[in-house]
ChimeraX commands (.cxc) that place a marker at each C-alpha (Angstrom):
marker #1 position 0.37,-0.25,-0.26 radius 0.5
marker #1 position 2.82,2.57,1.10 radius 0.5
marker #1 position 4.13,2.37,-3.00 radius 0.5
marker #1 position 1.14,2.42,-4.40 radius 0.5
marker #1 position 0.41,6.31,-2.38 radius 0.5
marker #1 position 3.76,7.52,-3.12 radius 0.5
marker #1 position 2.90,6.90,-6.76 radius 0.5
marker #1 position -0.30,8.75,-6.81 radius 0.5
marker #1 position 0.98,11.17,-4.12 radius 0.5
marker #1 position 3.73,12.07,-7.30 radius 0.5
marker #1 position 0.50,12.32,-9.84 radius 0.5
marker #1 position -1.36,14.21,-8.27 radius 0.5
marker #1 position 2.09,16.45,-7.64 radius 0.5
marker #1 position 2.94,16.74,-11.30 radius 0.5
marker #1 position 2.80,20.16,-12.14 radius 0.5
marker #1 position 0.00,20.63,-15.23 radius 0.5
marker #1 position -2.66,17.93,-12.35 radius 0.5
marker #1 position -1.66,19.75,-8.96 radius 0.5
marker #1 position -2.14,23.66,-10.89 radius 0.5
marker #1 position -6.09,21.97,-11.78 radius 0.5
marker #1 position -6.38,19.92,-8.68 radius 0.5
marker #1 position -6.08,23.15,-6.22 radius 0.5
marker #1 position -8.58,25.00,-8.76 radius 0.5
marker #1 position -11.18,23.38,-6.79 radius 0.5
marker #1 position -9.41,23.71,-3.31 radius 0.5
marker #1 position -12.51,21.68,-1.78 radius 0.5
marker #1 position -11.64,18.81,-3.76 radius 0.5
marker #1 position -7.75,19.24,-3.67 radius 0.5
marker #1 position -8.18,19.92,0.55 radius 0.5
marker #1 position -9.62,16.64,0.77 radius 0.5
marker #1 position -7.52,14.90,-1.18 radius 0.5
marker #1 position -4.22,15.54,0.85 radius 0.5
marker #1 position -6.73,14.85,3.50 radius 0.5
marker #1 position -7.71,11.76,2.49 radius 0.5
marker #1 position -3.84,10.38,1.40 radius 0.5
marker #1 position -2.64,11.47,5.04 radius 0.5
marker #1 position -5.71,9.32,6.39 radius 0.5
marker #1 position -4.62,6.53,5.00 radius 0.5
marker #1 position -1.12,6.47,6.06 radius 0.5
marker #1 position -1.89,7.09,9.45 radius 0.5
marker #1 position -4.64,4.59,9.66 radius 0.5
marker #1 position -2.25,2.21,7.92 radius 0.5
marker #1 position 0.88,3.00,10.35 radius 0.5
marker #1 position -2.24,2.76,13.54 radius 0.5
marker #1 position -3.57,-0.91,12.19 radius 0.5
marker #1 position 0.08,-2.12,11.34 radius 0.5
marker #1 position 0.91,-1.34,14.84 radius 0.5
marker #1 position -2.21,-3.59,16.63 radius 0.5
marker #1 position -1.13,-6.32,14.31 radius 0.5
marker #1 position 2.67,-6.55,15.64 radius 0.5
marker #1 position 1.09,-6.88,19.18 radius 0.5
marker #1 position 1.94,-9.70,20.94 radius 0.5
marker #1 position -1.18,-10.02,23.54 radius 0.5
marker #1 position -3.26,-7.82,26.10 radius 0.5
marker #1 position -2.42,-7.11,29.33 radius 0.5
marker #1 position -5.45,-6.97,30.16 radius 0.5
marker #1 position -9.33,-6.61,29.49 radius 0.5
marker #1 position -9.08,-2.76,30.18 radius 0.5
marker #1 position -6.21,-2.95,27.07 radius 0.5
marker #1 position -7.02,-5.52,24.77 radius 0.5
marker #1 position -11.04,-3.42,24.44 radius 0.5
marker #1 position -9.20,0.21,23.81 radius 0.5
marker #1 position -7.05,-1.67,21.25 radius 0.5
marker #1 position -10.40,-3.55,19.70 radius 0.5
marker #1 position -12.37,-0.49,19.25 radius 0.5
marker #1 position -9.32,1.78,18.12 radius 0.5
marker #1 position -8.37,-1.10,14.72 radius 0.5
marker #1 position -11.79,-1.12,14.10 radius 0.5
marker #1 position -12.41,2.51,13.74 radius 0.5
marker #1 position -9.10,2.62,11.62 radius 0.5
marker #1 position -10.23,0.16,9.79 radius 0.5
marker #1 position -13.20,2.42,9.39 radius 0.5
marker #1 position -11.64,5.32,8.77 radius 0.5
marker #1 position -9.40,3.78,6.44 radius 0.5
marker #1 position -11.61,3.30,3.83 radius 0.5
marker #1 position -13.50,6.25,4.47 radius 0.5
marker #1 position -10.23,7.95,3.29 radius 0.5
marker #1 position -9.90,5.91,0.38 radius 0.5
marker #1 position -13.42,6.45,-0.68 radius 0.5
marker #1 position -12.95,10.42,-0.47 radius 0.5
marker #1 position -9.78,9.80,-2.61 radius 0.5
marker #1 position -11.28,8.37,-4.99 radius 0.5
marker #1 position -14.51,11.21,-5.27 radius 0.5
marker #1 position -11.43,13.80,-4.45 radius 0.5
marker #1 position -9.97,12.29,-8.17 radius 0.5
marker #1 position -12.95,11.73,-9.54 radius 0.5
marker #1 position -12.53,8.19,-9.93 radius 0.5
marker #1 position -15.48,6.00,-8.80 radius 0.5
marker #1 position -15.02,3.24,-6.70 radius 0.5
marker #1 position -17.38,-0.34,-8.07 radius 0.5
marker #1 position -18.22,-0.87,-4.21 radius 0.5
marker #1 position -20.25,-4.38,-5.98 radius 0.5
marker #1 position -17.09,-5.63,-6.23 radius 0.5
marker #1 position -16.11,-5.34,-2.88 radius 0.5
marker #1 position -18.82,-7.64,-0.22 radius 0.5
marker #1 position -16.48,-7.55,2.20 radius 0.5
marker #1 position -15.19,-4.64,3.45 radius 0.5
marker #1 position -18.70,-3.58,3.45 radius 0.5
marker #1 position -19.06,-5.96,5.56 radius 0.5
marker #1 position -16.05,-5.18,7.64 radius 0.5
marker #1 position -18.01,-1.32,8.46 radius 0.5
marker #1 position -20.55,-3.66,9.14 radius 0.5
marker #1 position -18.73,-5.38,11.96 radius 0.5
marker #1 position -17.62,-1.67,12.87 radius 0.5
marker #1 position -20.97,-0.55,13.60 radius 0.5
marker #1 position -22.12,-3.80,15.12 radius 0.5
marker #1 position -19.61,-4.11,17.94 radius 0.5
marker #1 position -18.03,-1.20,18.49 radius 0.5
marker #1 position -19.92,1.96,16.74 radius 0.5
marker #1 position -23.24,1.85,17.52 radius 0.5
marker #1 position -23.68,-1.28,19.21 radius 0.5
marker #1 position -26.48,-0.71,21.81 radius 0.5
marker #1 position -29.12,0.35,19.41 radius 0.5
marker #1 position -29.39,-0.18,15.49 radius 0.5
marker #1 position -30.80,0.28,12.50 radius 0.5
marker #1 position -33.13,2.49,14.41 radius 0.5
marker #1 position -34.15,4.99,11.38 radius 0.5
marker #1 position -35.13,1.64,9.59 radius 0.5
marker #1 position -37.21,0.35,12.60 radius 0.5
marker #1 position -35.14,-2.66,12.93 radius 0.5
marker #1 position -33.20,-2.36,15.97 radius 0.5
marker #1 position -30.69,-4.92,17.41 radius 0.5
marker #1 position -28.50,-4.45,20.37 radius 0.5
marker #1 position -24.79,-6.24,20.72 radius 0.5
marker #1 position -22.22,-6.34,22.79 radius 0.5
marker #1 position -18.28,-8.40,22.66 radius 0.5
marker #1 position -18.32,-11.14,25.43 radius 0.5
marker #1 position -14.78,-9.86,26.87 radius 0.5
marker #1 position -13.67,-13.76,27.79 radius 0.5
marker #1 position -13.99,-14.40,24.79 radius 0.5
marker #1 position -12.02,-11.27,23.83 radius 0.5
marker #1 position -8.12,-12.18,22.18 radius 0.5
marker #1 position -6.06,-9.82,19.82 radius 0.5
marker #1 position -7.35,-12.49,17.18 radius 0.5
marker #1 position -10.98,-11.24,17.75 radius 0.5
marker #1 position -13.82,-12.19,20.33 radius 0.5
marker #1 position -17.36,-13.29,19.91 radius 0.5
marker #1 position -20.10,-11.08,19.48 radius 0.5
marker #1 position -23.16,-10.98,20.88 radius 0.5
marker #1 position -26.82,-9.76,18.98 radius 0.5
marker #1 position -30.08,-9.48,19.87 radius 0.5
marker #1 position -32.68,-8.50,18.15 radius 0.5
marker #1 position -36.36,-7.05,17.65 radius 0.5
marker #1 position -38.15,-10.26,16.79 radius 0.5
marker #1 position -36.31,-12.12,19.94 radius 0.5
marker #1 position -33.88,-13.77,17.86 radius 0.5
marker #1 position -30.00,-14.70,18.98 radius 0.5
marker #1 position -27.02,-14.58,17.41 radius 0.5
marker #1 position -23.01,-15.12,18.36 radius 0.5
marker #1 position -21.09,-14.95,15.29 radius 0.5
marker #1 position -17.03,-14.73,15.53 radius 0.5
marker #1 position -14.94,-11.95,13.87 radius 0.5
marker #1 position -11.54,-12.69,13.20 radius 0.5
marker #1 position -9.97,-8.84,13.39 radius 0.5
marker #1 position -6.60,-10.03,12.11 radius 0.5
marker #1 position -8.37,-11.30,9.13 radius 0.5
marker #1 position -10.29,-8.42,8.49 radius 0.5
marker #1 position -6.97,-6.45,8.39 radius 0.5
marker #1 position -5.76,-9.00,5.99 radius 0.5
marker #1 position -9.20,-8.82,3.95 radius 0.5
marker #1 position -9.08,-5.30,4.01 radius 0.5
marker #1 position -5.29,-4.31,2.90 radius 0.5
marker #1 position -5.52,-6.10,-0.75 radius 0.5
marker #1 position -9.29,-5.44,-1.46 radius 0.5
marker #1 position -8.22,-1.44,-1.02 radius 0.5
marker #1 position -5.14,-2.53,-2.59 radius 0.5
marker #1 position -6.80,-3.42,-5.45 radius 0.5
marker #1 position -8.68,-0.33,-5.20 radius 0.5
marker #1 position -5.72,2.44,-5.14 radius 0.5
marker #1 position -4.06,0.05,-8.36 radius 0.5
marker #1 position -7.16,0.83,-10.21 radius 0.5
marker #1 position -7.07,4.19,-9.63 radius 0.5
marker #1 position -3.21,3.98,-10.19 radius 0.5
marker #1 position -4.43,2.96,-14.18 radius 0.5
marker #1 position -7.25,5.30,-14.13 radius 0.5
marker #1 position -4.35,8.17,-13.68 radius 0.5
marker #1 position -2.11,6.47,-16.26 radius 0.5
marker #1 position -4.76,6.28,-18.87 radius 0.5
marker #1 position -5.30,10.12,-17.82 radius 0.5
marker #1 position -1.66,11.26,-19.05 radius 0.5
marker #1 position -1.78,9.05,-22.08 radius 0.5
marker #1 position -4.19,10.18,-23.21 radius 0.5
marker #1 position -3.29,13.24,-22.56 radius 0.5
marker #1 position 0.45,12.98,-24.93 radius 0.5
marker #1 position -1.34,10.99,-27.39 radius 0.5
marker #1 position -3.55,14.11,-28.20 radius 0.5
marker #1 position -0.65,16.52,-28.54 radius 0.5
marker #1 position 1.71,13.59,-29.79 radius 0.5
marker #1 position 1.93,15.79,-33.19 radius 0.5
marker #1 position 1.78,18.93,-31.53 radius 0.5
marker #1 position 4.86,19.66,-30.74 radius 0.5
marker #1 position 5.68,23.58,-28.95 radius 0.5
marker #1 position 9.02,23.75,-30.29 radius 0.5
marker #1 position 7.31,24.09,-33.22 radius 0.5
marker #1 position 6.18,27.53,-31.58 radius 0.5
marker #1 position 9.79,28.41,-31.54 radius 0.5
marker #1 position 11.35,27.26,-35.19 radius 0.5
marker #1 position 13.52,29.12,-37.40 radius 0.5
marker #1 position 13.04,32.44,-34.78 radius 0.5
marker #1 position 17.90,33.18,-34.78 radius 0.5
marker #1 position 17.42,35.05,-38.35 radius 0.5
marker #1 position 14.80,37.47,-36.20 radius 0.5
marker #1 position 17.40,37.35,-33.67 radius 0.5
marker #1 position 20.30,38.53,-35.56 radius 0.5
marker #1 position 18.54,41.34,-36.97 radius 0.5
marker #1 position 16.95,43.17,-33.72 radius 0.5
marker #1 position 20.29,42.40,-32.65 radius 0.5
marker #1 position 21.88,44.14,-35.56 radius 0.5
marker #1 position 19.31,47.41,-35.16 radius 0.5
marker #1 position 20.32,47.58,-31.51 radius 0.5
marker #1 position 23.71,47.89,-31.95 radius 0.5
marker #1 position 23.53,49.96,-34.84 radius 0.5
marker #1 position 22.77,54.35,-35.46 radius 0.5
marker #1 position 20.00,53.62,-37.90 radius 0.5
marker #1 position 16.61,54.59,-37.05 radius 0.5
marker #1 position 15.05,53.28,-40.10 radius 0.5
marker #1 position 16.94,49.68,-39.36 radius 0.5
marker #1 position 15.33,50.17,-35.88 radius 0.5
marker #1 position 12.19,50.53,-37.43 radius 0.5
marker #1 position 12.16,47.58,-39.35 radius 0.5
marker #1 position 13.46,45.47,-36.57 radius 0.5
marker #1 position 9.92,46.04,-35.31 radius 0.5
marker #1 position 8.79,43.43,-38.45 radius 0.5
marker #1 position 11.18,41.26,-36.26 radius 0.5
marker #1 position 9.57,41.76,-32.74 radius 0.5
marker #1 position 6.53,41.46,-33.93 radius 0.5
marker #1 position 7.15,38.19,-35.47 radius 0.5
marker #1 position 9.12,36.85,-32.61 radius 0.5
marker #1 position 5.56,38.12,-30.06 radius 0.5
marker #1 position 3.03,36.23,-32.58 radius 0.5
marker #1 position 5.17,32.81,-31.83 radius 0.5
marker #1 position 5.01,34.20,-28.25 radius 0.5
marker #1 position 1.44,34.24,-28.61 radius 0.5
marker #1 position 0.78,30.44,-30.66 radius 0.5
marker #1 position 2.92,28.99,-27.57 radius 0.5
marker #1 position 0.27,30.40,-25.18 radius 0.5
marker #1 position -2.46,28.75,-26.99 radius 0.5
marker #1 position -1.16,25.79,-27.48 radius 0.5
marker #1 position -0.30,25.77,-23.82 radius 0.5
marker #1 position -4.05,26.83,-23.63 radius 0.5
marker #1 position -4.75,23.60,-26.07 radius 0.5
marker #1 position -3.75,21.61,-23.32 radius 0.5
marker #1 position -5.18,22.98,-20.55 radius 0.5
marker #1 position -1.79,24.87,-19.40 radius 0.5
marker #1 position -2.36,28.50,-18.19 radius 0.5
marker #1 position 1.61,30.84,-18.01 radius 0.5
marker #1 position 1.58,30.14,-14.80 radius 0.5
marker #1 position 0.82,25.79,-14.10 radius 0.5
marker #1 position 4.66,25.93,-14.47 radius 0.5
marker #1 position 6.76,28.62,-12.47 radius 0.5
marker #1 position 9.97,28.71,-15.23 radius 0.5
marker #1 position 7.14,29.42,-18.20 radius 0.5
marker #1 position 5.03,32.22,-16.00 radius 0.5
marker #1 position 8.75,33.43,-15.08 radius 0.5
marker #1 position 10.48,34.11,-18.97 radius 0.5
marker #1 position 6.68,34.36,-20.04 radius 0.5
marker #1 position 6.58,37.95,-17.96 radius 0.5
marker #1 position 10.24,38.88,-18.22 radius 0.5
marker #1 position 9.37,38.83,-22.16 radius 0.5
marker link #1:1,2 radius 0.2
marker link #1:2,3 radius 0.2
marker link #1:3,4 radius 0.2
marker link #1:4,5 radius 0.2
marker link #1:5,6 radius 0.2
marker link #1:6,7 radius 0.2
marker link #1:7,8 radius 0.2
marker link #1:8,9 radius 0.2
marker link #1:9,10 radius 0.2
marker link #1:10,11 radius 0.2
marker link #1:11,12 radius 0.2
marker link #1:12,13 radius 0.2
marker link #1:13,14 radius 0.2
marker link #1:14,15 radius 0.2
marker link #1:15,16 radius 0.2
marker link #1:16,17 radius 0.2
marker link #1:17,18 radius 0.2
marker link #1:18,19 radius 0.2
marker link #1:19,20 radius 0.2
marker link #1:20,21 radius 0.2
marker link #1:21,22 radius 0.2
marker link #1:22,23 radius 0.2
marker link #1:23,24 radius 0.2
marker link #1:24,25 radius 0.2
marker link #1:25,26 radius 0.2
marker link #1:26,27 radius 0.2
marker link #1:27,28 radius 0.2
marker link #1:28,29 radius 0.2
marker link #1:29,30 radius 0.2
marker link #1:30,31 radius 0.2
marker link #1:31,32 radius 0.2
marker link #1:32,33 radius 0.2
marker link #1:33,34 radius 0.2
marker link #1:34,35 radius 0.2
marker link #1:35,36 radius 0.2
marker link #1:36,37 radius 0.2
marker link #1:37,38 radius 0.2
marker link #1:38,39 radius 0.2
marker link #1:39,40 radius 0.2
marker link #1:40,41 radius 0.2
marker link #1:41,42 radius 0.2
marker link #1:42,43 radius 0.2
marker link #1:43,44 radius 0.2
marker link #1:44,45 radius 0.2
marker link #1:45,46 radius 0.2
marker link #1:46,47 radius 0.2
marker link #1:47,48 radius 0.2
marker link #1:48,49 radius 0.2
marker link #1:49,50 radius 0.2
marker link #1:50,51 radius 0.2
marker link #1:51,52 radius 0.2
marker link #1:52,53 radius 0.2
marker link #1:53,54 radius 0.2
marker link #1:54,55 radius 0.2
marker link #1:55,56 radius 0.2
marker link #1:56,57 radius 0.2
marker link #1:57,58 radius 0.2
marker link #1:58,59 radius 0.2
marker link #1:59,60 radius 0.2
marker link #1:60,61 radius 0.2
marker link #1:61,62 radius 0.2
marker link #1:62,63 radius 0.2
marker link #1:63,64 radius 0.2
marker link #1:64,65 radius 0.2
marker link #1:65,66 radius 0.2
marker link #1:66,67 radius 0.2
marker link #1:67,68 radius 0.2
marker link #1:68,69 radius 0.2
marker link #1:69,70 radius 0.2
marker link #1:70,71 radius 0.2
marker link #1:71,72 radius 0.2
marker link #1:72,73 radius 0.2
marker link #1:73,74 radius 0.2
marker link #1:74,75 radius 0.2
marker link #1:75,76 radius 0.2
marker link #1:76,77 radius 0.2
marker link #1:77,78 radius 0.2
marker link #1:78,79 radius 0.2
marker link #1:79,80 radius 0.2
marker link #1:80,81 radius 0.2
marker link #1:81,82 radius 0.2
marker link #1:82,83 radius 0.2
marker link #1:83,84 radius 0.2
marker link #1:84,85 radius 0.2
marker link #1:85,86 radius 0.2
marker link #1:86,87 radius 0.2
marker link #1:87,88 radius 0.2
marker link #1:88,89 radius 0.2
marker link #1:89,90 radius 0.2
marker link #1:90,91 radius 0.2
marker link #1:91,92 radius 0.2
marker link #1:92,93 radius 0.2
marker link #1:93,94 radius 0.2
marker link #1:94,95 radius 0.2
marker link #1:95,96 radius 0.2
marker link #1:96,97 radius 0.2
marker link #1:97,98 radius 0.2
marker link #1:98,99 radius 0.2
marker link #1:99,100 radius 0.2
marker link #1:100,101 radius 0.2
marker link #1:101,102 radius 0.2
marker link #1:102,103 radius 0.2
marker link #1:103,104 radius 0.2
marker link #1:104,105 radius 0.2
marker link #1:105,106 radius 0.2
marker link #1:106,107 radius 0.2
marker link #1:107,108 radius 0.2
marker link #1:108,109 radius 0.2
marker link #1:109,110 radius 0.2
marker link #1:110,111 radius 0.2
marker link #1:111,112 radius 0.2
marker link #1:112,113 radius 0.2
marker link #1:113,114 radius 0.2
marker link #1:114,115 radius 0.2
marker link #1:115,116 radius 0.2
marker link #1:116,117 radius 0.2
marker link #1:117,118 radius 0.2
marker link #1:118,119 radius 0.2
marker link #1:119,120 radius 0.2
marker link #1:120,121 radius 0.2
marker link #1:121,122 radius 0.2
marker link #1:122,123 radius 0.2
marker link #1:123,124 radius 0.2
marker link #1:124,125 radius 0.2
marker link #1:125,126 radius 0.2
marker link #1:126,127 radius 0.2
marker link #1:127,128 radius 0.2
marker link #1:128,129 radius 0.2
marker link #1:129,130 radius 0.2
marker link #1:130,131 radius 0.2
marker link #1:131,132 radius 0.2
marker link #1:132,133 radius 0.2
marker link #1:133,134 radius 0.2
marker link #1:134,135 radius 0.2
marker link #1:135,136 radius 0.2
marker link #1:136,137 radius 0.2
marker link #1:137,138 radius 0.2
marker link #1:138,139 radius 0.2
marker link #1:139,140 radius 0.2
marker link #1:140,141 radius 0.2
marker link #1:141,142 radius 0.2
marker link #1:142,143 radius 0.2
marker link #1:143,144 radius 0.2
marker link #1:144,145 radius 0.2
marker link #1:145,146 radius 0.2
marker link #1:146,147 radius 0.2
marker link #1:147,148 radius 0.2
marker link #1:148,149 radius 0.2
marker link #1:149,150 radius 0.2
marker link #1:150,151 radius 0.2
marker link #1:151,152 radius 0.2
marker link #1:152,153 radius 0.2
marker link #1:153,154 radius 0.2
marker link #1:154,155 radius 0.2
marker link #1:155,156 radius 0.2
marker link #1:156,157 radius 0.2
marker link #1:157,158 radius 0.2
marker link #1:158,159 radius 0.2
marker link #1:159,160 radius 0.2
marker link #1:160,161 radius 0.2
marker link #1:161,162 radius 0.2
marker link #1:162,163 radius 0.2
marker link #1:163,164 radius 0.2
marker link #1:164,165 radius 0.2
marker link #1:165,166 radius 0.2
marker link #1:166,167 radius 0.2
marker link #1:167,168 radius 0.2
marker link #1:168,169 radius 0.2
marker link #1:169,170 radius 0.2
marker link #1:170,171 radius 0.2
marker link #1:171,172 radius 0.2
marker link #1:172,173 radius 0.2
marker link #1:173,174 radius 0.2
marker link #1:174,175 radius 0.2
marker link #1:175,176 radius 0.2
marker link #1:176,177 radius 0.2
marker link #1:177,178 radius 0.2
marker link #1:178,179 radius 0.2
marker link #1:179,180 radius 0.2
marker link #1:180,181 radius 0.2
marker link #1:181,182 radius 0.2
marker link #1:182,183 radius 0.2
marker link #1:183,184 radius 0.2
marker link #1:184,185 radius 0.2
marker link #1:185,186 radius 0.2
marker link #1:186,187 radius 0.2
marker link #1:187,188 radius 0.2
marker link #1:188,189 radius 0.2
marker link #1:189,190 radius 0.2
marker link #1:190,191 radius 0.2
marker link #1:191,192 radius 0.2
marker link #1:192,193 radius 0.2
marker link #1:193,194 radius 0.2
marker link #1:194,195 radius 0.2
marker link #1:195,196 radius 0.2
marker link #1:196,197 radius 0.2
marker link #1:197,198 radius 0.2
marker link #1:198,199 radius 0.2
marker link #1:199,200 radius 0.2
marker link #1:200,201 radius 0.2
marker link #1:201,202 radius 0.2
marker link #1:202,203 radius 0.2
marker link #1:203,204 radius 0.2
marker link #1:204,205 radius 0.2
marker link #1:205,206 radius 0.2
marker link #1:206,207 radius 0.2
marker link #1:207,208 radius 0.2
marker link #1:208,209 radius 0.2
marker link #1:209,210 radius 0.2
marker link #1:210,211 radius 0.2
marker link #1:211,212 radius 0.2
marker link #1:212,213 radius 0.2
marker link #1:213,214 radius 0.2
marker link #1:214,215 radius 0.2
marker link #1:215,216 radius 0.2
marker link #1:216,217 radius 0.2
marker link #1:217,218 radius 0.2
marker link #1:218,219 radius 0.2
marker link #1:219,220 radius 0.2
marker link #1:220,221 radius 0.2
marker link #1:221,222 radius 0.2
marker link #1:222,223 radius 0.2
marker link #1:223,224 radius 0.2
marker link #1:224,225 radius 0.2
marker link #1:225,226 radius 0.2
marker link #1:226,227 radius 0.2
marker link #1:227,228 radius 0.2
marker link #1:228,229 radius 0.2
marker link #1:229,230 radius 0.2
marker link #1:230,231 radius 0.2
marker link #1:231,232 radius 0.2
marker link #1:232,233 radius 0.2
marker link #1:233,234 radius 0.2
marker link #1:234,235 radius 0.2
marker link #1:235,236 radius 0.2
marker link #1:236,237 radius 0.2
marker link #1:237,238 radius 0.2
marker link #1:238,239 radius 0.2
marker link #1:239,240 radius 0.2
marker link #1:240,241 radius 0.2
marker link #1:241,242 radius 0.2
marker link #1:242,243 radius 0.2
marker link #1:243,244 radius 0.2
marker link #1:244,245 radius 0.2
marker link #1:245,246 radius 0.2
marker link #1:246,247 radius 0.2
marker link #1:247,248 radius 0.2
marker link #1:248,249 radius 0.2
marker link #1:249,250 radius 0.2
marker link #1:250,251 radius 0.2
marker link #1:251,252 radius 0.2
marker link #1:252,253 radius 0.2
marker link #1:253,254 radius 0.2
marker link #1:254,255 radius 0.2
marker link #1:255,256 radius 0.2
marker link #1:256,257 radius 0.2
marker link #1:257,258 radius 0.2
marker link #1:258,259 radius 0.2
view
């Protein structure tokens, strides 16, 4: 997951994409917050996996509450990351992720009264005697009088979530690569360098006029200056076709301003 997040950061920090993303400041902030949250929850989840044993029930509850919340937050962060990049997620392909969210809600999110809005209440609690770092029994009571005990394998949830979130991030990266490829192919035969083809002749004439005490020659040099201005304007228009503005790249904005 770490390598995929690094790839995404590289993509969004490419000058053109970053410039266009920042135009929608709320989405840019959502994007940055989501990337940070994915990395932060990954640290928390990895730390949980590395723990060998809990010293007491209180510590176990705290750890379990924490890791289930971290899994929930991590899913939200990935979903919000995709939303900020306007790349849809096919949630139907990942039913296990939905199941993990339900586990969190039932066991530590809203355990004492679930599904209030639907009028189909259920009530849940973690069996303390069953609680370990590996998992626990979730006791569930339903409004129709039914009772259910289900074992929740926490580390299995962690493994499954990492696998499926990696799949989503991989699809997101492929989408970003495809966008870059389409953009490059669109302008493959329209080279920016062509805007400045054969300008050396006009530079020479301007240089000559600047170093000659001849008003007539300087007047003629205005033709060459206008030619250069036309080349610069053509370059600006070519940038615009690519979705690039003069201040997208600092060096372009500086050179154009100095011209």
